[in-house]
Backbone as JSON Lines, residues from 0, in Angstrom:
{"i":0,"aa":"M","n":[-57.65,174.89,22.81],"ca":[-58.42,173.6,23.32],"c":[-57.89,173.44,24.7]}
{"i":1,"aa":"D","n":[-59.21,173.65,25.63],"ca":[-59.1,173.2,26.79],"c":[-59.37,171.67,26.91]}
{"i":2,"aa":"A","n":[-58.17,171.3,27.98],"ca":[-58.13,169.93,28.15],"c":[-58.0,169.7,30.18]}
{"i":3,"aa":"L","n":[-58.49,168.9,30.32],"ca":[-58.3,168.28,31.78],"c":[-56.83,167.48,31.82]}
{"i":4,"aa":"S","n":[-56.14,167.93,32.6],"ca":[-54.75,167.01,32.51],"c":[-54.64,166.16,33.78]}
{"i":5,"aa":"I","n":[-54.4,165.01,34.04],"ca":[-54.6,164.14,35.14],"c":[-53.16,163.35,35.1]}
{"i":6,"aa":"N","n":[-52.29,163.72,36.15],"ca":[-50.86,162.87,35.73],"c":[-51.13,161.56,37.24]}
{"i":7,"aa":"F","n":[-51.18,160.79,36.78],"ca":[-51.27,159.4,37.64],"c":[-49.83,158.83,37.55]}
{"i":8,"aa":"A","n":[-48.97,159.32,37.11],"ca":[-47.33,158.75,37.08],"c":[-47.1,158.3,38.37]}
{"i":9,"aa":"L","n":[-47.26,158.84,39.52],"ca":[-46.81,158.64,40.73],"c":[-47.71,157.47,41.5]}
{"i":10,"aa":"V","n":[-48.94,157.46,41.01],"ca":[-49.61,156.46,41.82],"c":[-50.07,155.17,40.85]}
{"i":11,"aa":"L","n":[-49.95,155.33,39.5],"ca":[-50.73,154.34,38.72],"c":[-49.96,154.32,37.36]}
{"i":12,"aa":"Q","n":[-49.75,153.33,36.69],"ca":[-49.09,153.25,35.4],"c":[-50.02,152.28,34.65]}
{"i":13,"aa":"I","n":[-50.75,153.04,33.63],"ca":[-51.51,151.77,32.74],"c":[-51.03,151.33,31.26]}
{"i":14,"aa":"T","n":[-51.37,150.16,31.02],"ca":[-50.85,149.93,29.82],"c":[-51.58,150.33,28.77]}
{"i":15,"aa":"D","n":[-50.93,150.02,27.47],"ca":[-51.81,150.43,26.27],"c":[-52.84,150.02,26.25]}
{"i":16,"aa":"E","n":[-53.02,148.67,26.41],"ca":[-54.3,147.9,26.64],"c":[-55.14,148.37,27.46]}
{"i":17,"aa":"Q","n":[-55.08,148.97,28.85],"ca":[-55.8,149.61,29.74],"c":[-56.2,150.77,29.26]}
{"i":18,"aa":"F","n":[-55.45,151.71,28.4],"ca":[-55.84,152.74,27.93],"c":[-56.75,152.5,26.94]}
{"i":19,"aa":"F","n":[-56.28,151.65,26.12],"ca":[-57.53,151.46,25.04],"c":[-58.82,150.91,25.53]}
{"i":20,"aa":"Q","n":[-58.93,150.31,26.66],"ca":[-60.27,149.85,27.17],"c":[-60.95,151.2,27.78]}
{"i":21,"aa":"L","n":[-60.05,151.69,28.47],"ca":[-60.75,153.26,29.06],"c":[-61.74,154.05,28.15]}
{"i":22,"aa":"C","n":[-60.8,153.97,26.78],"ca":[-61.17,154.9,25.88],"c":[-62.88,154.31,25.15]}
{"i":23,"aa":"Q","n":[-62.73,153.03,25.1],"ca":[-63.85,151.94,24.72],"c":[-64.93,152.13,25.41]}
{"i":24,"aa":"I","n":[-64.72,152.09,26.82],"ca":[-65.69,152.07,27.59],"c":[-66.36,153.71,27.87]}
{"i":25,"aa":"N","n":[-65.59,154.65,27.54],"ca":[-66.16,155.74,27.85],"c":[-65.93,156.8,26.22]}
{"i":26,"aa":"E","n":[-66.61,156.04,25.44],"ca":[-66.61,156.37,23.88],"c":[-66.91,157.98,23.79]}
{"i":27,"aa":"L","n":[-67.78,158.46,24.62],"ca":[-67.81,159.7,24.11],"c":[-67.1,160.81,24.96]}
{"i":28,"aa":"I","n":[-65.95,160.41,25.51],"ca":[-65.14,161.41,25.96],"c":[-63.72,161.0,25.35]}
{"i":29,"aa":"R","n":[-63.08,162.13,24.91],"ca":[-61.92,161.97,23.78],"c":[-60.73,162.11,25.02]}
{"i":30,"aa":"F","n":[-59.99,161.01,25.03],"ca":[-58.62,160.75,25.93],"c":[-57.61,160.94,24.99]}
{"i":31,"aa":"E","n":[-56.49,160.99,25.58],"ca":[-55.31,161.49,24.82],"c":[-54.25,160.97,26.1]}
{"i":32,"aa":"R","n":[-52.93,160.26,25.9],"ca":[-51.78,160.36,26.83],"c":[-50.67,160.73,26.46]}
{"i":33,"aa":"N","n":[-50.1,161.3,27.15],"ca":[-48.86,162.1,26.42],"c":[-47.55,160.87,26.91]}
{"i":34,"aa":"A","n":[-46.45,161.4,26.39],"ca":[-45.27,160.36,26.81],"c":[-44.7,160.01,28.12]}
{"i":35,"aa":"D","n":[-45.25,161.34,28.97],"ca":[-44.98,160.9,30.3],"c":[-45.86,160.23,31.09]}
{"i":36,"aa":"G","n":[-47.03,159.76,30.59],"ca":[-47.91,159.23,31.33],"c":[-49.24,159.98,31.78]}
{"i":37,"aa":"T","n":[-49.11,161.14,31.22],"ca":[-50.25,162.08,31.73],"c":[-51.59,161.92,30.73]}
{"i":38,"aa":"L","n":[-52.45,161.78,31.43],"ca":[-53.89,161.65,30.61],"c":[-54.53,162.77,30.47]}
{"i":39,"aa":"L","n":[-55.16,162.81,29.29],"ca":[-55.5,164.12,29.0],"c":[-57.15,163.92,28.64]}
{"i":40,"aa":"Q","n":[-58.03,164.79,29.24],"ca":[-59.33,164.72,28.7],"c":[-59.61,165.59,28.12]}
{"i":41,"aa":"L","n":[-59.91,165.77,26.72],"ca":[-60.2,166.75,25.8],"c":[-61.31,167.5,25.93]}
{"i":42,"aa":"H","n":[-62.64,166.23,25.58],"ca":[-63.61,167.07,25.55],"c":[-64.71,165.64,25.41]}
{"i":43,"aa":"I","n":[-65.78,166.36,25.87],"ca":[-67.24,165.28,25.75],"c":[-67.88,165.45,24.85]}
{"i":44,"aa":"Y","n":[-68.07,164.49,23.78],"ca":[-69.01,164.67,22.41],"c":[-70.16,164.94,22.95]}
{"i":45,"aa":"Q","n":[-71.14,165.57,22.5],"ca":[-72.86,165.32,22.78],"c":[-73.26,164.66,21.51]}
{"i":46,"aa":"L","n":[-74.1,164.2,21.93],"ca":[-74.85,163.31,20.86],"c":[-76.21,164.29,20.47]}
{"i":47,"aa":"N","n":[-76.58,164.66,19.3],"ca":[-77.68,165.33,18.79],"c":[-78.99,164.28,18.72]}
{"i":48,"aa":"N","n":[-80.0,164.87,19.53],"ca":[-81.02,163.94,19.53],"c":[-82.11,164.4,18.32]}
């Protein structure tokens, strides 16, 4: 699985609620966050027309 890994830990800490809101706002993008705070963008869902 390819993932884009973004580590904001040195600059920004987001709460569980903020992470939840990020996921809700960007519902077509699958995000995960690991224990050290690294945000992973796994893939973008494509809508079938």
